[in-house]
C-alpha positions as CSV (number, residue, x, y, z in Angstrom):
1,I,97.4,243.0,112.6
2,D,99.2,240.0,113.6
3,N,99.6,237.0,110.9
4,S,99.3,234.1,113.0
5,L,96.1,235.7,114.5
6,V,94.7,236.0,111.3
7,C,95.6,232.3,110.2
8,K,94.0,231.2,113.8
9,V,90.8,233.0,112.8
10,D,91.0,231.3,109.2
11,E,91.5,227.9,110.8
12,N,88.5,228.5,113.3
13,I,86.3,229.6,110.4
14,Q,87.3,226.6,108.3
15,N,86.5,224.3,111.4
16,D,83.4,225.8,111.6
17,L,82.6,225.3,108.0
18,N,83.5,221.6,108.2
19,K,81.6,221.0,111.6
20,Y,78.4,222.9,110.6
21,I,77.9,222.9,107.0
22,E,80.1,220.3,105.0
23,K,79.8,217.3,107.6
24,P,76.1,217.5,107.8
25,I,75.7,217.9,103.9
26,I,78.2,214.6,103.5
27,E,76.4,212.7,106.4
28,E,72.9,213.4,104.8
29,K,74.3,212.7,101.4
30,N,75.4,209.3,102.7
31,K,72.3,208.4,104.3
32,L,70.2,209.6,101.2
33,K,72.4,207.3,99.2
34,S,72.2,204.4,101.1
35,E,68.5,204.7,101.0
36,M,68.7,205.2,97.0
37,N,70.9,201.9,97.1
38,L,68.5,199.9,98.8
39,W,65.7,200.6,96.1
40,I,68.2,199.8,93.7
41,D,69.1,196.5,95.2
42,L,65.4,195.7,95.3
43,K,65.0,196.7,91.8
44,Y,67.8,194.4,90.8
45,Y,66.7,191.4,92.9
46,L,63.1,191.9,91.4
47,E,64.1,192.2,87.9
48,S,66.2,189.4,88.2
49,G,63.6,186.9,89.2
50,K,62.2,186.6,92.7
51,F,63.4,187.9,95.9
52,T,64.8,184.7,96.8
53,K,66.0,183.7,100.4
54,I,69.7,184.1,99.2
55,N,68.6,187.5,98.2
56,Q,67.0,188.4,101.2
57,D,69.8,187.2,103.3
58,K,72.0,189.6,101.3
59,F,69.5,192.5,101.6
60,E,69.3,191.8,105.4
61,K,72.9,191.8,106.0
62,K,73.3,195.1,104.0
63,Y,70.2,197.0,105.5
64,G,69.2,195.1,108.7
65,M,66.0,192.9,109.6
66,S,63.6,195.9,110.1
67,K,64.3,197.2,106.4
68,L,63.8,193.4,105.1
69,N,60.5,193.0,107.1
70,K,59.3,196.4,106.0
71,T,60.2,195.4,102.4
72,L,59.0,192.1,102.4
73,S,55.5,193.4,104.0
74,F,55.6,196.1,101.1
75,L,56.0,193.4,98.4
76,K,53.3,191.2,99.9
77,N,50.7,194.0,100.2
78,N,51.0,195.6,96.6
79,D,50.8,194.3,93.0
80,T,53.7,194.5,90.6
81,T,52.5,197.7,88.8
82,T,52.5,199.6,92.3
83,I,55.7,197.9,93.5
84,N,57.6,199.1,90.2
85,R,56.2,202.4,90.1
86,H,56.9,203.2,94.0
87,I,60.6,201.7,93.5
88,N,61.0,204.0,90.3
89,K,59.7,207.2,92.3
90,K,62.1,206.3,95.3
91,I,65.0,206.1,93.1
92,F,64.2,209.0,91.2
93,Y,63.6,211.1,94.7
94,Y,66.7,209.8,96.4
95,K,68.9,210.4,93.2
96,N,67.6,214.0,92.7
97,R,68.1,214.9,96.4
98,V,72.0,213.4,96.5
99,E,72.4,215.4,93.3
100,F,71.0,218.7,95.2
101,L,73.2,218.0,98.4
102,W,76.3,217.6,95.9
103,L,75.6,221.0,94.3
104,I,75.3,222.5,97.7
105,F,78.6,220.7,99.0
106,F,80.3,222.1,95.7
107,N,78.9,225.6,95.8
108,V,80.1,225.8,99.5
109,K,83.6,224.5,98.4
110,E,83.7,227.4,95.3
111,I,83.1,230.0,98.0
112,E,85.8,228.7,100.3
113,L,88.2,228.8,97.0
114,K,87.1,232.2,96.2
115,K,87.8,233.4,99.5
116,A,91.4,232.1,99.8
């Protein structure tokens, strides 16, 4: 078998792995991490006092007006205990999802290294 053909096939396989497996995992991890950070930021703002106008402006710049409006509605319509419980559940959920995706990513990388 021609060595250049084998190299080309290996390159095509690696490109497919990057495109169909690694890239979607990284994109999903980044999306989940952003969601987790939203809840961490909100928790920080609430623990440091009120969700002030200055904090709301920072939140809007980072997450957008839609997320800010949903957050304000959530805060307005729930009591402190419910808010804190919900925030902690969200942080826990997103943290676990990010960790799970990293495990998948590193397992894919480990398989690639074993094949090399």
